[in-house]
PAZAPA-4460 file (N, C-alpha, C; in steps of 0.05 Angstrom, whole numbers, plus 32768, in hexadecimal, padded with zeros to 4 digits):
% residues 307
    n_x    n_y    n_z   ca_x   ca_y   ca_z    c_x    c_y    c_z   seq   type   mol
   8011   7FE8   8000   8000   8000   8000   8012   8019   8000     1      X     A
   800A   802D   7FF0   801A   8045   7FEE   8017   8056   8008     2      X     A
   802B   8066   800E   802A   8077   8025   8014   808B   8023     3      X     A
   8008   8091   803A   7FF4   80A6   803C   8003   80C0   8045     4      X     A
   8003   80D4   8034   8011   80ED   8039   7FFD   8103   803D     5      X     A
   7FFE   8111   8053   7FEE   8129   8058   7FFF   8141   8051     6      X     A
   7FF6   8151   803E   8005   8169   8036   7FF9   8181   8045     7      X     A
   8009   818C   8057   8001   81A2   8068   8005   81BD   8059     8      X     A
   7FF0   81CC   8057   7FF2   81E5   8047   7FE0   81FA   8053     9      X     A
   7FE3   8213   8049   7FD1   8228   8052   7FDB   8236   806B    10      X     A
   7FCE   822E   8082   7FD5   823B   809B   7FCB   8258   809C    11      X     A
   7FD5   8268   80AE   7FCA   8283   80B3   7FE0   8298   80B2    12      X     A
   7FF7   8292   80A8   800C   82A7   80A6   8008   82B8   808D    13      X     A
   8018   82CD   808A   8016   82DE   8072   801B   82CF   8059    14      X     A
   8029   82B8   805B   8030   82A8   8044   801B   8292   803D    15      X     A
   8003   8294   8048   7FEF   8281   8042   7FEA   827C   8024    16      X     A
   7FE7   8291   8013   7FE3   828C   7FF7   7FFA   827C   7FEA    17      X     A
   8013   8283   7FF2   802A   8275   7FE7   8029   8257   7FEF    18      X     A
   8023   8253   8008   8021   8237   8012   800C   8227   8004    19      X     A
   7FF5   8233   7FFF   7FE0   8225   7FF1   7FE9   821C   7FD5    20      X     A
   7FF7   822E   7FC8   8002   8227   7FAD   8016   8211   7FAF    21      X     A
   8028   8212   7FC3   803C   81FD   7FC7   802D   81E2   7FCC    22      X     A
   801A   81E3   7FDF   800C   81CB   7FE7   7FFD   81BE   7FD0    23      X     A
   7FEF   81CD   7FC1   7FDF   81C2   7FAB   7FF1   81B5   7F96    24      X     A
   8008   81C2   7F91   801B   81B6   7F7D   8027   819C   7F88    25      X     A
   802C   819B   7FA2   8038   8183   7FAE   8023   816C   7FAF    26      X     A
   800A   8173   7FB5   7FF5   815E   7FB4   7FF4   8151   7F99    27      X     A
   7FF3   8161   7F84   7FF1   8157   7F68   800A   8146   7F61    28      X     A
   8022   814F   7F69   803A   8141   7F62   803C   8127   7F72    29      X     A
   8034   8126   7F8B   8036   810E   7F9B   8021   80F9   7F91    30      X     A
   8009   8103   7F8A   7FF5   80F0   7F7E   8000   80E4   7F64    31      X     A
   800D   80F5   7F54   8018   80EA   7F3B   802E   80D6   7F40    32      X     A
   803B   80D8   7F57   8051   80C5   7F5E   8046   80AC   7F6C    33      X     A
   802B   80AB   7F70   801F   8092   7F7A   8019   8092   7F98    34      X     A
   801C   80A8   7FA6   8016   80A9   7FC2   7FF8   80AE   7FC6    35      X     A
   7FED   80A5   7FDD   7FD2   80AD   7FE5   7FD5   80C7   7FF4    36      X     A
   7FC8   80DC   7FEB   7FCD   80F7   7FF5   7FB4   8104   7FFF    37      X     A
   7FB6   8112   8016   7FA1   8122   8021   7FAC   813F   8024    38      X     A
   7FA0   8152   8017   7FA7   816E   801C   7F9A   8178   8035    39      X     A
   7FA8   8185   8046   7F9E   8190   805F   7FA3   81AE   8061    40      X     A
   7F8D   81BD   8060   7F8F   81DA   8064   7F91   81DF   8082    41      X     A
   7FA8   81E6   808C   7FAE   81E7   80A8   7FA0   81FE   80B7    42      X     A
   7F92   81F7   80CC   7F88   820B   80DF   7F90   8203   80FB    43      X     A
   7F85   8210   810F   7F8E   820B   812B   7F84   81F1   8137    44      X     A
   7F75   81E1   8127   7F6D   81C7   8130   7F7F   81B1   8124    45      X     A
   7F96   81B9   8119   7FA6   81A6   810A   7FAF   818D   811A    46      X     A
   7FB4   8190   8133   7FBD   8179   8143   7FA7   8163   8144    47      X     A
   7F8E   816B   8148   7F78   8157   8149   7F72   814D   812D    48      X     A
   7F75   815E   8119   7F70   8155   80FD   7F84   813F   80F6    49      X     A
   7F9E   8143   80FC   7FB2   812F   80F6   7FB0   8116   8107    50      X     A
   7FA7   811A   8120   7FA4   8103   8132   7F8E   80F0   8127    51      X     A
   7F79   80FC   811B   7F64   80EC   810E   7F6D   80E0   80F4    52      X     A
   7F7C   80F0   80E4   7F84   80E7   80C9   7F9A   80D2   80CA    53      X     A
   7FAD   80D5   80DC   7FC4   80C3   80E0   7FD2   80BC   80C5    54      X     A
   7FDC   80CF   80B7   7FEB   80C9   809F   8005   80BC   80A5    55      X     A
   8011   80AF   8091   802C   80A4   8094   8042   80B9   8095    56      X     A
   803D   80CF   8086   8050   80E5   8084   8041   80FF   8081    57      X     A
   804B   8114   808D   8042   812F   8087   8056   813E   8075    58      X     A
   804C   8147   805E   805D   8158   804D   8057   8174   8055    59      X     A
   806A   8182   805F   8066   819D   806A   806A   81B1   8053    60      X     A
   8053   81BC   8049   8054   81D1   8034   804B   81EB   8040    61      X     A
   804D   81EE   805A   8047   8208   8067   805E   821B   8064    62      X     A
   8058   8235   8064   806D   824A   8063   8067   825E   8079    63      X     A
   807C   826A   8084   8078   827F   8097   8074   8275   80B4    64      X     A
   806D   8288   80C6   806A   8280   80E2   8056   826A   80E6    65      X     A
   805A   8259   80F9   804D   8241   8101   8055   8229   80EF    66      X     A
   8056   822D   80D5   805D   8217   80C4   807B   8213   80C0    67      X     A
   808A   8229   80C4   80A6   8228   80BD   80B8   822E   80D5    68      X     A
   80AD   8232   80EC   80BC   823B   8103   80BF   8227   811A    69      X     A
   80B9   820E   8114   80BB   81F9   8129   80A1   81F2   8136    70      X     A
   808C   8202   8133   8072   81FD   8141   8065   81E4   8136    71      X     A
   805F   81E2   811B   8052   81CB   8110   8065   81B2   8113    72      X     A
   807F   81B7   8112   8092   81A1   8115   808F   8195   8131    73      X     A
   808B   81A6   8145   8087   819C   8161   806E   818B   8163    74      X     A
   8058   8194   8157   803F   8185   8157   8043   816A   814A    75      X     A
   8051   8169   8134   8056   8150   8126   8068   813D   8136    76      X     A
   807A   8148   8145   808B   8138   8157   8079   812B   816D    77      X     A
   8067   813B   8178   8056   8131   818D   8044   811B   8182    78      X     A
   803A   811E   816A   8028   810A   815E   8038   80F3   8152    79      X     A
   8052   80F5   8151   8064   80E0   8146   805D   80DA   8129    80      X     A
   8059   80F0   811A   8054   80ED   80FD   806D   80F7   80EE    81      X     A
   807A   80E6   80DF   8092   80EF   80CF   808A   8107   80BD    82      X     A
   809E   8119   80BA   8098   8131   80AA   80B1   8139   809A    83      X     A
   80AC   814A   8086   80C1   8153   8074   80CE   816C   807E    84      X     A
   80E4   8174   8071   80F3   818C   8077   8100   818B   8093    85      X     A
   8106   81A2   809E   8117   81A3   80B6   8106   819E   80CF    86      X     A
   8114   8198   80E5   8108   8192   80FE   8102   81AB   810F    87      X     A
   80FB   81A7   8128   80F2   81BD   8139   8107   81D2   813C    88      X     A
   811F   81CA   8145   8134   81DE   814B   813D   81ED   8132    89      X     A
   8144   81DE   811D   814E   81EB   8104   8139   81FD   80F8    90      X     A
   8120   81F5   80F9   810A   8206   80EE   8108   8220   80FE    91      X     A
   8108   821E   8118   8105   8236   8129   811E   8248   8126    92      X     A
   8135   823C   8124   814E   824B   8121   814F   825A   8107    93      X     A
   814A   824C   80F1   814C   8258   80D7   8137   826E   80D3    94      X     A
   8120   826B   80DF   810B   827F   80DD   8112   8299   80EB    95      X     A
   8122   8296   8100   812A   82AE   8110   8144   82B9   8103    96      X     A
   8141   82CC   80F2   8158   82D5   80E1   8170   82DE   80F2    97      X     A
   816D   82EE   8107   8185   82F6   8117   8193   82DE   8124    98      X     A
   8184   82CB   812F   8191   82B4   813C   819E   82A2   8127    99      X     A
   8190   829F   8110   819C   828E   80FB   81B6   829A   80F1   100      X     A
   81B7   82B5   80EF   81CF   82C2   80E6   81E6   82BF   80FA   101      X     A
   81DF   82BF   8114   81F4   82BB   8129   8200   829F   8126   102      X     A
   81EF   828B   8121   81FA   8270   811E   820A   826D   8105   103      X     A
   8201   8279   80EF   8210   8277   80D6   822A   8286   80D8   104      X     A
   822A   829D   80E5   8243   82AC   80E8   8257   829D   80F8   105      X     A
   824E   828F   810D   8260   827F   811E   826B   8267   810E   106      X     A
   825D   825F   80F9   8266   8248   80E8   8278   8252   80D1   107      X     A
   827E   826C   80D1   828F   8277   80BC   8281   827F   80A2   108      X     A
   8267   8281   80A3   8257   8288   808B   8253   82A7   808B   109      X     A
   825B   82B5   8076   8258   82D2   8076   823B   82DB   8076   110      X     A
   8234   82ED   8088   8218   82F7   808B   8219   8315   808B   111      X     A
   8201   8321   8089   81FF   833E   8089   81FD   8348   80A6   112      X     A
   820B   835E   80AB   8209   836A   80C5   81ED   8376   80CA   113      X     A
   81E4   8375   80E3   81C9   837F   80E8   81C6   8388   8105   114      X     A
   81B0   8396   810A   81A9   839D   8125   818B   8396   8129   115      X     A
   8185   838C   8140   8169   8385   8147   815E   839A   8159   116      X     A
   8149   83A9   8150   8140   83C0   815F   8121   83C1   815F   117      X     A
   8116   83D1   8171   80FA   83D6   8170   80F3   83E7   8158   118      X     A
   80DC   83E2   814C   80D6   83F0   8133   80D2   840E   8138   119      X     A
   80CA   8416   8150   80C6   8432   8155   80E1   8440   8158   120      X     A
   80F5   8432   8162   8110   843D   8163   811C   8440   8146   121      X     A
   8116   842C   8135   811F   842D   811A   8110   8443   810A   122      X     A
   80F9   844B   8115   80EA   8461   8108   80F5   847C   810E   123      X     A
   8101   847F   8126   810A   8499   812F   8122   84A4   811F   124      X     A
   8135   8492   811A   814E   849A   810C   815A   8481   80FE   125      X     A
   816B   8486   80EC   8179   8471   80DE   8189   8460   80F1   126      X     A
   8183   8447   80F4   8192   8435   8106   81AD   842E   80FA   127      X     A
   81AE   842C   80DF   81C7   8428   80D1   81C9   843E   80BB   128      X     A
   81E1   8444   80B2   81E3   8457   809C   81D5   844C   8083   129      X     A
   81C4   845C   8075   81B8   8452   805C   81CE   844D   8047   130      X     A
   81CA   843A   8035   81B2   8429   8032   81B1   8412   8046   131      X     A
   8199   840A   804E   8196   83F3   805F   817B   83E6   805A   132      X     A
   8177   83CF   8066   815F   83BF   8062   8152   83BB   807E   133      X     A
   8137   83BF   807F   8128   83B8   8097   8116   83A0   8091   134      X     A
   8117   838D   80A2   8105   8375   809E   80FC   8369   80B8   135      X     A
   80E5   835C   80B9   80DD   834D   80D1   80F1   8337   80D6   136      X     A
   80F6   8330   80EF   810A   831C   80F5   8101   82FF   80EF   137      X     A
   80E7   82FB   80EA   80DD   82E0   80E6   80C5   82DF   80D3   138      X     A
   80CA   82E9   80BB   80B6   82E7   80A5   80C3   82DC   808C   139      X     A
   80B4   82D4   8079   80BE   82CB   805F   80B1   82DA   8048   140      X     A
   80B8   82D2   8030   80AD   82DD   8017   80AF   82FB   8015   141      X     A
   80C4   8306   8022   80C9   8323   8021   80B3   8334   802E   142      X     A
   80A2   8328   803E   808D   8338   804C   809B   834B   8060   143      X     A
   8093   8365   805F   809D   8378   8072   80B8   8383   806C   144      X     A
   80C5   837B   8056   80E0   8384   804F   80DF   83A1   8044   145      X     A
   80EF   83B2   804F   80F0   83CE   8046   810D   83D4   803E   146      X     A
   8112   83DF   8027   812C   83E7   801E   812E   8406   8021   147      X     A
   8142   840E   8031   8146   842B   8036   815E   8434   8024   148      X     A
   8159   8445   8011   816E   844D   7FFE   8183   845F   800B   149      X     A
   8199   8462   7FFD   81AF   8472   8007   81A8   848F   800C   150      X     A
   8195   849A   7FFD   818E   84B6   7FFF   8176   84BB   8011   151      X     A
   816D   84A6   8021   8155   84A9   8031   815B   84BD   8048   152      X     A
   814A   84D1   804B   814D   84E5   8060   8143   84DA   807B   153      X     A
   812F   84C8   8079   8122   84BE   8091   811F   84A0   808F   154      X     A
   811C   8492   80A6   8116   8476   80A6   80FB   8471   8099   155      X     A
   80F5   8458   8091   80DB   8452   8085   80C4   8456   8098   156      X     A
   80B1   8467   808F   809A   846E   80A1   8087   8457   80A5   157      X     A
   8088   8443   8094   8076   842C   8098   807A   841F   80B3   158      X     A
   8092   8422   80BF   8097   8415   80D8   8085   8420   80EF   159      X     A
   807B   8437   80EB   8069   8443   80FF   804C   843E   80FB   160      X     A
   8045   842E   80E7   8029   842A   80E0   801B   841A   80F6   161      X     A
   8002   8421   80FC   7FF3   8413   8111   7FEB   83F7   8108   162      X     A
   7FEC   83F2   80EE   7FE5   83D7   80E4   7FFE   83C7   80DA   163      X     A
   8016   83CF   80E4   802E   83BF   80DE   802A   83A3   80EA   164      X     A
   802A   838E   80DA   8022   8374   80E5   8038   8361   80EE   165      X     A
   8051   836B   80EF   8068   8359   80F2   8075   835A   810D   166      X     A
   8068   8367   8121   8074   8369   813B   8086   8381   813E   167      X     A
   808F   8387   8157   809D   839F   815C   80BC   839D   8159   168      X     A
   80C6   8385   8158   80E3   8382   8152   80E8   8380   8134   169      X     A
   80FB   838F   812B   8104   838E   810F   8122   838B   810D   170      X     A
   812A   837F   80F7   8147   837B   80F2   814F   838F   80DD   171      X     A
   8163   839F   80E4   816E   83B3   80D2   8189   83A9   80C8   172      X     A
   818B   83A4   80AE   81A3   8399   80A2   81B1   83AC   808F   173      X     A
   81CB   83AB   808E   81DA   83B9   8079   81D1   83AF   805E   174      X     A
   81CC   83C2   804C   81C4   83BB   8031   81DC   83B1   8021   175      X     A
   81D9   8399   8015   81EF   838E   8005   81E7   838F   7FE8   176      X     A
   81F5   83A0   7FD8   81EE   83A1   7FBC   81F7   8388   7FAD   177      X     A
   81ED   8384   7F96   81F7   836E   7F86   81E1   835B   7F7C   178      X     A
   81EA   8343   7F76   81D9   832F   7F69   81CC   831C   7F7E   179      X     A
   81B3   8314   7F77   81A3   8302   7F89   81A8   82E5   7F80   180      X     A
   81B4   82D5   7F92   81BA   82B9   7F8C   81AB   82A8   7FA0   181      X     A
   81A3   8290   7F97   8196   827D   7FAA   819E   8261   7FA2   182      X     A
   81A2   8250   7FB7   81AD   8235   7FB2   819E   8222   7FC5   183      X     A
   8193   820D   7FB9   8185   81F9   7FC9   8198   81E3   7FD3   184      X     A
   8190   81D6   7FE9   819D   81BF   7FF4   8189   81A9   7FF7   185      X     A
   8191   8191   7FEE   817F   817A   7FF0   818F   8163   7FFD   186      X     A
   8187   815E   8016   8196   814A   8025   81B2   8154   802C   187      X     A
   81C6   8147   8021   81E2   8151   8026   81EF   815B   800C   188      X     A
   81DE   8164   7FF9   81E9   816D   7FDF   81DE   8189   7FD9   189      X     A
   81F0   819B   7FD1   81E7   81B5   7FC7   81DE   81B2   7FAA   190      X     A
   81C8   81BF   7FA3   81BD   81BF   7F88   81CA   81D6   7F79   191      X     A
   81BF   81DC   7F61   81CA   81F2   7F51   81C2   820D   7F5D   192      X     A
   81CF   8222   7F52   81CB   823D   7F5C   81BB   824D   7F47   193      X     A
   81A6   825B   7F50   8196   826C   7F3F   819D   8289   7F45   194      X     A
   81A2   8299   7F31   81A2   82B6   7F35   8186   82C0   7F2E   195      X     A
   817A   82CE   7F41   815F   82D9   7F3E   8162   82F6   7F35   196      X     A
   8155   82FC   7F1F   8157   8317   7F14   813A   8323   7F12   197      X     A
   8132   8335   7F25   8118   8341   7F23   8114   834F   7F09   198      X     A
   80FD   834D   7EFD   80F8   835B   7EE3   80EE   8377   7EE7   199      X     A
   80E5   837E   7EFF   80DC   8399   7F05   80F2   83AA   7F11   200      X     A
   80EB   83C2   7F19   8100   83D5   7F23   8107   83CF   7F41   201      X     A
   80F7   83C0   7F4F   80FB   83BC   7F6C   810E   83A4   7F71   202      X     A
   810E   839D   7F8B   811F   8386   7F93   810F   836C   7F90   203      X     A
   811A   8356   7F99   810C   833C   7F96   80F7   833A   7FAC   204      X     A
   80E1   8348   7FA9   80CC   8349   7FBD   80B7   8334   7FB7   205      X     A
   80A0   8336   7FC6   808B   8322   7FC3   8081   8320   7FA6   206      X     A
   807D   8338   7F9A   8074   8339   7F7F   8087   832C   7F6B   207      X     A
   80A1   8332   7F6F   80B5   8326   7F5D   80B7   8308   7F61   208      X     A
   80B2   82FF   7F79   80B3   82E2   7F7F   809C   82D3   7F72   209      X     A
   8084   82DE   7F73   806C   82CE   7F6D   805C   82D8   7F56   210      X     A
   8060   82F0   7F4C   8051   82F9   7F35   805D   82ED   7F1C   211      X     A
   804C   82E1   7F0A   8058   82D6   7EF1   8068   82EC   7EE2   212      X     A
   8081   82E5   7EDC   8092   82F8   7ECE   80A0   830C   7EE1   213      X     A
   809C   8308   7EFB   80A7   831B   7F0E   80C6   831A   7F10   214      X     A
   80D1   8303   7F08   80EE   8301   7F09   80F7   82EC   7EF5   215      X     A
   8111   82ED   7EEE   811D   82D9   7EDD   8130   82C8   7EEE   216      X     A
   8131   82AE   7EE9   8142   829C   7EF7   8158   8293   7EE4   217      X     A
   8171   8299   7EEB   8188   8290   7EDB   8194   8278   7EE8   218      X     A
   8191   8261   7EDB   819B   8247   7EE6   81AA   8238   7ED0   219      X     A
   81C3   8232   7ED3   81D4   8239   7EEA   81DB   8257   7EEA   220      X     A
   81DE   8262   7F02   81E4   827F   7F04   81FF   8284   7EF6   221      X     A
   8201   829A   7EE7   8219   82A0   7ED9   822F   82AB   7EEC   222      X     A
   823D   8298   7EF8   8252   829E   7F0B   826C   8290   7F03   223      X     A
   8282   8299   7F0D   829B   828B   7F09   8299   8270   7F18   224      X     A
   82A7   825B   7F0E   82A6   8241   7F1D   82AD   8244   7F3A   225      X     A
   82C0   8255   7F41   82C8   8258   7F5D   82B1   8262   7F6E   226      X     A
   82A4   8278   7F64   828D   8284   7F73   8276   8270   7F74   227      X     A
   8271   8262   7F5E   825B   824F   7F5D   825E   8239   7F73   228      X     A
   8276   822D   7F74   827B   8218   7F87   827C   8223   7FA4   229      X     A
   8285   823C   7FA7   8286   8248   7FC1   826A   824C   7FCC   230      X     A
   8257   8255   7FBC   823C   8259   7FC5   822F   823F   7FCB   231      X     A
   8234   822A   7FBB   822A   820F   7FC2   8235   8206   7FDD   232      X     A
   824E   820A   7FE1   825B   8202   7FFA   824E   8211   8012   233      X     A
   824A   822B   800F   823E   823B   8025   8221   8231   802A   234      X     A
   8212   822A   8015   81F7   8221   8018   81F5   8208   8029   235      X     A
   8207   81F5   8023   8208   81DC   8031   8211   81E0   804E   236      X     A
   8225   81F2   8052   822E   81F8   806D   8218   8206   807E   237      X     A
   8209   8218   8071   81F3   8225   8080   81DD   8211   8087   238      X     A
   81D6   8200   8075   81C3   81EA   807A   81CB   81D9   8092   239      X     A
   81E4   81D2   8092   81EE   81C1   80A8   81F2   81D0   80C2   240      X     A
   81FB   81E9   80C1   81FF   81F9   80D9   81E4   81FD   80E8   241      X     A
   81CF   8201   80D9   81B4   8205   80E6   81A7   81EB   80ED   242      X     A
   81B2   81D4   80E3   81A6   81BA   80E9   818E   81B3   80D7   243      X     A
   818E   81BE   80BF   8177   81BA   80AD   8177   819D   80A3   244      X     A
   8160   8194   809B   815C   8179   808F   814C   817B   8076   245      X     A
   814D   8166   8065   813E   8166   804D   8147   817B   8039   246      X     A
   8135   818D   8032   813B   81A2   801E   813B   81BD   802C   247      X     A
   814F   81CD   8025   814F   81E9   802D   8159   81FA   8016   248      X     A
   8159   8215   8019   8163   8226   8004   8170   823F   8012   249      X     A
   8188   8245   800A   8197   825C   8015   8197   8272   8001   250      X     A
   8193   828B   800B   8192   82A3   7FFA   81AB   82B4   7FFF   251      X     A
   81B7   82BF   7FEA   81D0   82CE   7FEC   81CE   82E8   7FDC   252      X     A
   81E0   82FA   7FE4   81E5   8312   7FD3   8203   8310   7FCB   253      X     A
   8208   8316   7FB2   8223   8315   7FA7   8229   8330   7F9B   254      X     A
   823B   833F   7FA8   8243   8359   7F9F   825A   8355   7F8B   255      X     A
   8253   8350   7F73   8266   8347   7F5E   8276   835F   7F54   256      X     A
   8290   835D   7F56   82A2   8372   7F4D   82A8   8371   7F2F   257      X     A
   829C   835D   7F21   82A0   835C   7F05   82B7   834A   7EFC   258      X     A
   82C9   8343   7F0E   82DF   8332   7F06   82DC   8315   7F11   259      X     A
   82C3   830F   7F19   82BD   82F4   7F23   82C1   82F1   7F41   260      X     A
   82CA   8307   7F4E   82CD   8306   7F6B   82B8   8319   7F77   261      X     A
   82B8   831B   7F91   82A6   832E   7F9E   829C   8323   7FB9   262      X     A
   828E   8333   7FC7   8284   832B   7FE1   826A   831B   7FDF   263      X     A
   8269   8305   7FED   8252   82F4   7FEE   8248   82F2   800A   264      X     A
   822E   82F7   800F   8223   82F4   802A   820A   82E4   8028   265      X     A
   8205   82D4   803D   81ED   82C4   803F   81D8   82D5   804D   266      X     A
   81C1   82D8   8041   81AB   82E7   804D   819A   82D6   8060   267      X     A
   8194   82BE   8058   8183   82AD   8068   8182   8291   805C   268      X     A
   8178   827E   806C   8172   8263   8063   8154   825E   8066   269      X     A
   8148   8254   8051   812B   824E   8051   8128   8230   8055   270      X     A
   811C   8228   806B   8117   820B   8070   80FE   8201   8062   271      X     A
   80ED   8213   8059   80D4   820A   804B   80D3   821A   8030   272      X     A
   80E5   8215   801E   80E4   8224   8005   80CB   821E   7FF5   273      X     A
   80C3   8230   7FE4   80AC   822C   7FD3   80AD   8212   7FC3   274      X     A
   8096   8205   7FC1   8095   81EA   7FB5   8080   81E7   7FA0   275      X     A
   807E   81FB   7F8E   806F   81F7   7F75   8082   81ED   7F60   276      X     A
   8078   81E3   7F4A   8089   81D8   7F35   809C   81ED   7F2A   277      X     A
   8095   8207   7F2C   80A6   821C   7F21   80B5   822B   7F37   278      X     A
   80B5   8221   7F50   80C4   822E   7F65   80E2   8229   7F62   279      X     A
   80F2   8237   7F72   810F   8236   7F6E   811B   821B   7F73   280      X     A
   8114   820E   7F8A   8121   81F4   7F8F   8118   81DF   7F7B   281      X     A
   80FE   81DC   7F74   80F7   81C9   7F5F   8106   81CF   7F44   282      X     A
   810A   81E8   7F3F   8119   81EF   7F26   8136   81E6   7F28   283      X     A
   8142   81E8   7F40   815D   81DE   7F44   815E   81C0   7F41   284      X     A
   814A   81B2   7F4C   8149   8195   7F4B   8146   818C   7F2E   285      X     A
   8135   819A   7F1F   8131   8193   7F03   814A   8196   7EF3   286      X     A
   815A   81A9   7EFB   8174   81AF   7EED   8187   8197   7EEF   287      X     A
   8184   8187   7F04   8195   816F   7F07   8186   8155   7F01   288      X     A
   816F   8158   7EF3   8161   8141   7EE8   814B   8136   7EFA   289      X     A
   8143   8144   7F10   812F   813A   7F22   8116   814A   7F1E   290      X     A
   8100   813D   7F13   80E8   814C   7F0F   80D9   8151   7F29   291      X     A
   80C3   8160   7F28   80B6   8169   7F41   80AB   8151   7F51   292      X     A
   809F   813E   7F43   8094   8126   7F51   80AB   8117   7F5F   293      X     A
   80C1   8114   7F52   80D8   8106   7F5E   80E3   8115   7F76   294      X     A
   80E3   8130   7F75   80ED   8141   7F8B   80DB   813D   7FA3   295      X     A
   80C1   8140   7FA0   80AF   813E   7FB7   80AE   8122   7FC2   296      X     A
   80B1   810E   7FB0   80B3   80F2   7FB9   80CC   80EE   7FCB   297      X     A
   80E2   80F9   7FC2   80FB   80F7   7FD2   80F6   8103   7FEE   298      X     A
   80E8   8119   7FEF   80E3   8127   8009   80D1   8116   801B   299      X     A
   80BD   8108   800F   80AC   80F6   801F   80BC   80DF   802A   300      X     A
   80CD   80D3   8019   80DD   80BC   8022   80F2   80C4   8036   301      X     A
   80FA   80DE   8036   810E   80E8   8049   8101   80F0   8064   302      X     A
   80E7   80F0   8065   80D9   80FA   807D   80DF   80E9   8096   303      X     A
   80DE   80F7   80AD   80E2   80E8   80C6   80DA   80FA   80DD   304      X     A
   80D9   80EF   80F5   80D7   80FF   810D   80F4   8104   8118   305      X     A
   80F5   8113   812E   810F   8119   813A   8123   8123   8126   306      X     A
   811B   8137   8116   812C   8142   8101   813D   8159   810C   307      X     A
***
């Protein structure tokens, strides 16, 4: 009998629409691979839903808080249901950008300098010399990210908004100019590197990530062999330093000086990267000959507890 896989999707974070897209794509791909699949739109009754359903494996297609930060992983540990992606500690650690950066820096991985401050303090005066970036310390899909240009006279006024939904702590980072690189890790192997080129005038924001035609993906990224292998090496080291399992994706900025050298910094590690057939990690897997059904099947077979 084929395994019964529950695909967890939706949830209540800002990334709910992204998660629903990932989940629906994974349901279709797993059914095509021969698994018995139940799609589960996650709400706060999820523990009792899964206790009644008792699947053999949970495929975690949730994004953002609760699904990506160790919470759902803890529930699955209590229920003793094997699950995909990273475990409780690695998920919580990678989701908390300042703490993840501290661990990566201790492991010798170059990261961006930052300060963690109250948003109202960041509103009063420039915390760092412009240009800089303001972002929530535990969100994904570029939600809440503000780019402060070099000529900004004042900090971003959005920080003082009464409907700011991301909490009072913000991370203020030095702005790193250059190229946007991303590299997936699958098990103990680094995949190919994609250079993401937004087609609009802005940065790689939510629109550029998810709007059709919002960005171009260059795979393999046009880098010197030395830089290419170095980014792959850093991606695997970051995955291991944070204790990630299954599939992850590390994002970088490369300030290319034009001669094939330049500064490379790791921005963050995503433990729940997007999982539609056209998302970055599936694209990297396809580049090495693994189609989407084969990728999600590998993830199901890799699932376990105590990750």
